[in-house]
Steps between C-alpha positions, in 0.01 A plus 500: 500500500854490369753726667709728285869514576460851646207392716699201622793717610260734683337206676844369589598835651181522703534148633857562611390806691188339640499458875443143596655345189684245715174411676342436161793290379498275806127470567487138380793390720388332821815497716785749456815412694841670504820304569759705688843454658716735697814417302610342176627147456234324707328330206194724495435469125549123501257483791246712310526292183471165678218616724319611182564160338377315809181707507453438128545126545228514767259627236519875560532765230830677574692802374844637594589868467875560508541840669878473531601752234875478562533124519196342332542122496144362502500438121822299522372285785169440324660422164348800321687579181620853428304519175167454677242751374300710743253618231477862598652836574226589748310176557752233587421130480712311753681202351357159585769242582491132412378423851210743462636780719457853364807722534590863438845655543695799376755246376257398224523833319841629609757526214735226618583274792821693572341848479465647850195692623643829627191689609448726798227457756207682337557332164496159666183569694324636191603195299365259760168684523470513121566127468249428774233703323580367151530125554194297403520206737142390449358274767758386756479331837849620601724781381846474660714814480875440518646809667865603493693462826491771761243767581564756225297654221364187330370321810342822628340567160352150491375496858339843458363448149336157499141534614371244747843340541440178690841498661874449488713189530850553640792282384811464714791262558620367836800731535456754775592787268216397266239467772606837642454677167175312431359633825528844341309378195225367729476833681500689169205293376310556823577873491347520152190322622563162338411171665796265545368158398808323625869425469682242290851389597706405195830306516379362830704180514680241289413132500780265395384270220733222613437474874193718552669722759355852526753784521403857591769684305381854582342458840192331640144625549593865442203550268256348748651713774454817293140406424429448871670826595308700237177308572443392141427151360789276404407349163778245467862418424666441162811275513831548323469283190731485196192420292361841590769693309493245220129564450547879507770479231278273291211746518265247660372530861635217713145402596455406133849380408553288814155464656611223740791698645493621859505859373197446276310341785586795726364751247187292444432497874559876535269572205228277643523666841492848346193425287325340796564783747403792274149631566230401252460762232291545188574718197313556177561252220723643228326555166603315190733719295533506124787664318441764232738650246681816593298803373819633344583168336488646152778741586754249632738258342451126532744217486468308174472168685196614698130493421387361165852466363478831315577714803155660489302332775401776743452249779874450502578870540844543652402835645493494877124500553263224592129580506234309679126469513362355817219247494344382821464128548162376390 
């Protein structure tokens, strides 16, 4: 039965208010993992993106949700163009990157790259919960959530809102000030009832390309020491590598751009260890989804270069709706 535009808006309102909408949106995602740091500048987003790429290269279905509303940079590091279409005002289709990773970020529908997000706490928390309930990830093996630094509104909203969160990965650097602040992030996660899956130390050391000497520019074994002190697993170290920043600027994870680099190998090992150590888990298979025209398509304008060339193809409706019918696998 076709929905009228009025019926669609009523259904949309009810679904937004429905308790458990986030549970419904994530029910086909096997492992849900948040990436957290105590402070900024430790390479948390780059770690998230490359861990996602390493998991994808291992054959897993992976998505990345960018929950950093003030400094969203996941699209840039994954090479997602600004004009990417999300196909919905309520149902949002995450963008699929060239490497096959699905990504969703506020940066994809914000007016411009230089426009700041100047929201207060409740607005940020509501936005995160709405995006979590609206995104149609489909079937995923891993959903990595890139949290903003610190232990403020966004991390708390994520850790309290995601049902059956499998755990948190902490990212630090060897400096003592970083490990000190990251200890607070670990305690915050534990206070909110989240499992800490382990700690990753970024910028761990530098290996000279000429002589092979290893230099610990910011200290040695601080990350491992923090992991021992907090009694959490140490997942691995990421070296200082000029190729790392080059890959981020190019919008390609280093594990794909320079797969033979020491940094790529480190991420591949961390991803393999993470996937191996997580408990076995089964979720329902996601149904096949078919798009339908917006029920209000006849009332909206269309671009002349869309559809059948006459601007009248309802399937190319520019209105922000995307309807689906679910069909179970045969």
